[in-house]
BAKEKOL-471799 format. One record per residue (C-alpha): y negated, z negated, x; residue in one letter. Coordinates in steps of 0.1 Angstrom, whole numbers, padded with zeros to 4 digits, always signed. Layout:
N
YZXA...
***
This chain:
499
+0264-0299-0058M+0226-0302-0065K+0205-0275-0081V+0168-0280-0083V+0143-0259-0103L+0118-0253-0074A+0092-0235-0095G+0085-0209-0121Y+0057-0186-0132N+0027-0204-0147V-0002-0188-0165D-0032-0188-0141S-0054-0202-0170A-0031-0233-0170V-0034-0236-0132L-0072-0234-0134D-0072-0261-0160E-0049-0283-0141L-0070-0279-0109K-0102-0285-0128K-0089-0318-0142N-0074-0331-0110S-0086-0341-0076P-0090-0312-0051P-0057-0300-0036R-0046-0272-0014E-0009-0270-0024D-0014-0249-0056V-0001-0218-0038T+0032-0199-0034P+0029-0201+0004E+0045-0235+0005T+0077-0222-0011L+0079-0194+0014A+0073-0217+0043A+0099-0242+0031A+0126-0217+0025Y+0118-0201+0059A+0127-0234+0076R+0162-0236+0059I+0178-0215+0086S+0168-0240+0114R+0159-0274+0097D+0189-0295+0086P+0168-0313+0058R+0177-0305+0022P+0155-0277+0006A+0137-0300-0018D+0126-0322+0012E+0114-0291+0030L+0093-0281+0000R+0078-0316-0002A+0069-0314+0035A+0053-0280+0031A+0032-0292+0002R+0017-0320+0023T+0010-0298+0052E-0004-0266+0037V-0023-0253+0068E+0008-0259+0089R+0029-0240+0063A+0004-0211+0065R+0006-0209+0102R+0044-0210+0100S+0044-0182+0076N+0022-0160+0098Q+0043-0168+0128S+0076-0161+0111I+0065-0129+0093I+0042-0114+0120F+0057-0125+0153K+0094-0128+0144M+0094-0100+0119G+0113-0119+0091H+0095-0102+0062H+0120-0115+0037S+0102-0149+0038V+0073-0133+0018A+0097-0124-0010E+0098-0161-0021H+0061-0158-0032A+0058-0140-0065V+0027-0128-0083F+0019-0116-0118N-0010-0093-0126F-0026-0080-0157D-0035-0044-0150V-0060-0033-0177I-0079+0000-0182G-0060+0021-0157V-0052+0057-0163S-0018+0070-0172R-0019+0091-0139L-0025+0060-0119A+0002+0041-0137I+0028+0067-0125E+0018+0059-0089E+0019+0020-0095I+0054+0023-0110E+0068+0042-0080R+0078+0008-0064F+0114+0003-0074R+0116-0035-0066L+0087-0045-0088C+0087-0053-0125S+0065-0035-0151F+0059-0037-0188T+0037-0009-0200E+0016-0003-0231K+0036+0023-0251S+0019+0054-0264Q+0049+0057-0287R+0042+0025-0306Y+0004+0019-0303I-0021+0041-0321T-0044+0055-0293L-0082+0051-0295G-0107+0072-0274A-0104+0052-0242D-0100+0072-0211F-0109+0071-0174V-0135+0093-0160I-0126+0097-0123P-0152+0092-0097E-0142+0125-0082E-0152+0143-0114V-0186+0124-0116R-0193+0132-0079R-0186+0169-0085A-0209+0171-0114G-0181+0181-0138K-0183+0152-0162E-0194+0173-0192D-0164+0197-0188L-0140+0168-0183F-0152+0147-0211V-0155+0176-0235G-0119+0186-0229T-0105+0151-0232V-0124+0144-0264K-0110+0176-0279A-0075+0165-0269Q-0081+0131-0285N-0095+0146-0317A-0063+0167-0321L-0041+0137-0314Y-0056+0119-0344H-0054+0151-0366R-0017+0155-0356L-0009+0118-0362Y-0024+0121-0398E-0002+0151-0405R+0029+0139-0387L+0031+0105-0404K+0037+0118-0440P+0059+0145-0426F+0082+0121-0408V+0083+0097-0438F+0093+0126-0461E+0118+0141-0437K+0136+0107-0433Y+0131+0096-0470A+0163+0076-0471D+0152+0055-0441A+0116+0053-0455A+0129+0037-0487A+0134+0005-0466N+0101-0010-0456P+0117-0025-0425K+0120+0011-0411N+0083+0020-0416H+0072+0009-0381S+0099+0030-0364V+0091+0061-0385L+0054+0056-0378D+0062+0054-0341G+0080+0087-0343W+0048+0103-0356A+0028+0087-0328K+0052+0097-0300E+0049+0134-0309D+0011+0133-0315A+0006+0118-0280R+0019+0149-0263Y-0016+0163-0265I-0035+0134-0250V-0046+0134-0213S-0033+0117-0182L-0067+0101-0181A-0059+0080-0211T-0063+0043-0205E-0032+0021-0204G-0023-0014-0194Q+0007-0031-0179L+0021-0064-0168G+0030-0063-0131L+0053-0088-0114T+0062-0085-0077L+0068-0105-0046N+0045-0107-0017A+0065-0084+0005R+0064-0056-0021N+0028-0063-0028L+0020-0058+0009E+0039-0024+0008L+0020-0013-0023L-0013-0022-0007V-0005-0004+0026R+0007+0027+0008R-0023+0029-0017F-0047+0024+0012A-0036+0059+0022A-0038+0075-0012K-0063+0101-0021G-0072+0091-0057L-0103+0069-0057E-0089+0050-0088E-0059+0039-0068L-0080+0027-0039R-0102+0007-0062A-0071-0009-0078F-0058-0016-0043N-0090-0035-0033A-0089-0057-0064K-0051-0066-0062I-0055-0073-0025L-0084-0096-0029A-0067-0116-0057L-0035-0120-0036A-0052-0129-0004K-0073-0155-0023G-0041-0171-0036A-0018-0168-0005A-0036-0156+0026P-0007-0163+0050S+0019-0139+0036I-0002-0107+0030I-0006-0095+0065L+0000-0057+0070F-0024-0040+0047T-0040-0012+0067D-0029+0023+0060P-0006+0038+0085S-0007+0074+0097E+0030+0076+0086F+0020+0069+0049D-0012+0089+0051A-0002+0121+0069K+0036+0127+0067T+0037+0148+0036Y+0008+0169+0048A+0027+0175+0081D+0057+0186+0061V+0037+0209+0039A+0023+0226+0070A+0057+0237+0083A+0052+0275+0087D+0089+0284+0086G+0092+0271+0051F+0059+0283+0035A+0064+0298+0000P+0054+0334-0006P+0016+0339-0008A+0018+0358-0041H+0044+0346-0064R+0028+0360-0097G+0020+0340-0127K+0049+0321-0143R+0053+0317-0180R+0062+0285-0197G+0098+0282-0208G+0114+0302-0180E+0124+0272-0158A+0156+0255-0169K+0150+0219-0178E+0181+0204-0163V+0200+0219-0134V+0229+0202-0116L+0218+0210-0080A+0244+0190-0061G+0274+0168-0066F+0301+0150-0047A+0331+0172-0038A+0359+0156-0058D+0338+0127-0068G+0365+0115-0091D+0387+0110-0060A+0359+0091-0042S+0356+0066-0071V+0394+0062-0074I+0395+0056-0037A+0368+0030-0039A+0387+0012-0067L+0419+0012-0046L+0399-0001-0016H+0387-0031-0036T+0421-0041-0049V+0443-0034-0018T+0441-0041+0020R+0441-0004+0028L+0414+0014+0048S+0391+0038+0028Y+0407+0068+0045K+0442+0057+0033E+0428+0051-0002C+0411+0085-0003L+0443+0102+0008D+0462+0085-0019R+0436+0095-0045A+0436+0131-0035K+0473+0133-0035K+0478+0116-0068A+0488+0137-0098G+0464+0142-0128P+0483+0115-0149A+0480+0088-0123D+0444+0096-0116R+0436+0094-0153K+0455+0062-0156D+0435+0043-0130I+0402+0054-0144V+0413+0044-0179R+0422+0010-0166R+0387+0007-0152A+0372+0015-0186F+0397-0003-0209K+0378-0036-0214R+0343-0021-0213M+0320-0028-0243E+0289-0008-0253F+0267-0032-0232Y+0289-0030-0201D+0286-0005-0172F+0314+0007-0150P+0323-0013-0119P+0302-0009-0087R+0328+0013-0072E+0315+0041-0095F+0284+0042-0072E+0304+0060-0045H+0300+0094-0062A+0265+0111-0065D+0249+0138-0085L+0216+0156-0079V+0195+0170-0108Y+0166+0194-0105D+0146+0187-0136L+0115+0202-0154V+0101+0175-0177V+0069+0168-0195S+0047+0139-0187A+0060+0122-0219S+0096+0126-0207C+0087+0116-0171F+0072+0083-0184A+0108+0074-0196Q+0126+0088-0165L+0105+0070-0139K+0118+0036-0153R+0152+0042-0138H+0141+0027-0105R+0175+0022-0090M+0180+0060-0089A+0164+0082-0063T+0135+0100-0079L+0109+0122-0062T+0085+0146-0079W+0059+0173-0076Q+0024+0174-0091R+0021+0185-0126Y+0021+0224-0127D+0004+0242-0156P+0024+0272-0145G+0056+0256-0158L+0041+0257-0194G+0041+0228-0218V+0066+0210-0240T+0057+0213-0277V+0074+0187-0299P+0096+0204-0326P+0077+0184-0353S+0045+0200-0343V+0061+0234-0350L+0075+0222-0383E+0041+0211-0396I+0026+0245-0385G+0003+0231-0359A+0015+0251-0329E-0014+0274-0328K-0039+0245-0328E-0018+0227-0302F-0017+0257-0278R-0054+0263-0282A-0062+0229-0268I-0036+0235-0240I-0053+0268-0231D-0087+0250-0230R-0071+0222-0209T-0057+0247-0184N-0090+0265-0180E-0107+0231-0173A-0080+0221-0149H-0084+0255-0129A-0122+0248-0126V-0117+0212-0116L-0090+0219-0091E-0113+0241-0070K-0138+0212-0068E-0117+0180-0066I-0081+0190-0058G-0053+0168-0071P-0078+0146-0091A-0080+0176-0115A-0046+0165-0129D-0064+0137-0149Y-0073+0164-0175V-0037+0175-0180L-0018+0163-0211T+0015+0146-0218N+0028+0180-0227A+0023+0194-0192H+0054+0197-0170R+0064+0189-0134R+0095+0193-0114R+0114+0161-0104A+0145+0157-0082L+0168+0129-0094L+0198+0116-0074K+0220+0092-0093V+0254+0078-0086N+0279+0078-0115V+0272+0042-0124R+0235+0047-0127E+0241+0078-0148L+0260+0056-0172Y+0229+0035-0175H+0207+0065-0182I+0232+0079-0206S+0237+0047-0226R+0200+0041-0230L+0186+0076-0231R+0212+0094-0252Q+0210+0067-0278D+0195+0077-0312A+0166+0052-0306T+0155+0071-0274A+0125+0095-0273Q+0138+0129-0283W+0129+0149-0251E+0146+0125-0227I+0175+0122-0251R+0179+0160-0249R+0177+0159-0210A+0201+0130-0207A+0226+0148-0230A+0225+0179-0207E+0228+0157-0176M+0260+0141-0191S+0274+0175-0201R+0270+0189-0166L+0284+0158-0150A+0316+0159-0171K+0322+0194-0159K+0325+0184-0123V+0336+0147-0126L+0357+0148-0158P+0374+0114-0152L+0347+0091-0140T+0323+0106-0165C+0347+0102-0194L+0327+0076-0213M+0292+0089-0209L+0271+0088-0241G+0246+0067-0260G+0251+0032-0273K+0253+0045-0309D+0281+0069-0300A+0301+0044-0280Y+0327+0034-0307P+0335+0071-0312E+0338+0078-0275I+0360+0048-0269Y+0383+0056-0298A+0386+0093-0285R+0398+0079-0251V+0419+0049-0262F+0429+0057-0297G+0413+0027-0312R+0378+0013-0316P+0363-0012-0291P+0361-0048-0300K+0323-0047-0304M+0301-0021-0320A+0264-0016-0312P+0238-0027-0337P+0231-0002-0365K+0199+0018-0362I+0182+0044-0383I+0188+0080-0372Q
***
């Protein structure tokens, strides 16, 4: 066996320095890796020799990439070229769209841990409509309240959790709790930044989709990222024009007359919509998972396994599920067979909560625009310090501005909405992914709103899938959950945290 480190991410500043201090060369590009690996299927030479050949014949490697990707349709070749981008000064609303792509990697500036300044994006749509004064005035009022809330919430949190505050090591966590509740009043126009890593195939998909997007900020971002990628690797970014499928499909669906909503639905009041509804689930999903486990460890067909699972008595069904869980520690997730049972949740969440939810990219998540008619989520701490009236006054001002802006600029009006505003989201998860959400988001370290939503998701799941959802819960609760099921604690306990 021979294993060779073929390459790794290098900071572009290092690459620029190396190129500056060495003779001119064309092989400083990820295209040679893509071309070399594309030849593996038909060229008997070892992979390291194929890479060496590609580096000496860069133009030929580029022609090979174009032929293989464009003419033969082998798009996976482009996945061997990986890019890293600093994305700076982009709005929170645009970040939600950038992070739609489930096979990319993102690390985002957190509004929970960083004190926000006064930086926000003024959309071109707002400038062109002559509504800049309305927009800027509203956002500045939101930001001013953010700072007032933070100044009041910080001492409140330290006093409420005085035992934890006695240890200076906990101060940054407690300070973060004050920030995460204060940020509910800031707008979706607030500037953020993220590190973005993606391969060329996913970059091409992003570019094509964003070329069809309505927001001008996304189209501007699209032009910048495409120019940078094409400059580094022109042969593997090919299909970049918007397609009618991406541009018009949802508009076509919205125009279906037979499903149009009533013309006059009346004004909705905040708080009426349930935050978590189990809208669909697998019929006898426990049996589906048990059958999948049997299918893996036997030579039976799935139908035979499912018949056995359905005919088994309660004790036998519980025994096989317990065996699947027995050696699981707090950092483990159930076997892949638990992906054979699905649950669908209809959620109403704030932008703050959605920011956490959207990170679960292996789930299926679709969503609507933010809807002021759904009301807002007011953090309990804001109520406890007596700031609800002030908070809702800014929300009312925001809603009035949004109504004016929407008539002029349509969906771009959503920039002025706050992290407290809500939207509907539809989340489909298999049981295994639900364990991931539960472990992470029900844990005591999680943001309080998504912790509440995850707990309700788990509660509803246990009602319809009592066996396969037996061990749902946050990391902090895992020893207790395990002991309840097996009569003894697990071998390992999660690290201690302040609560």
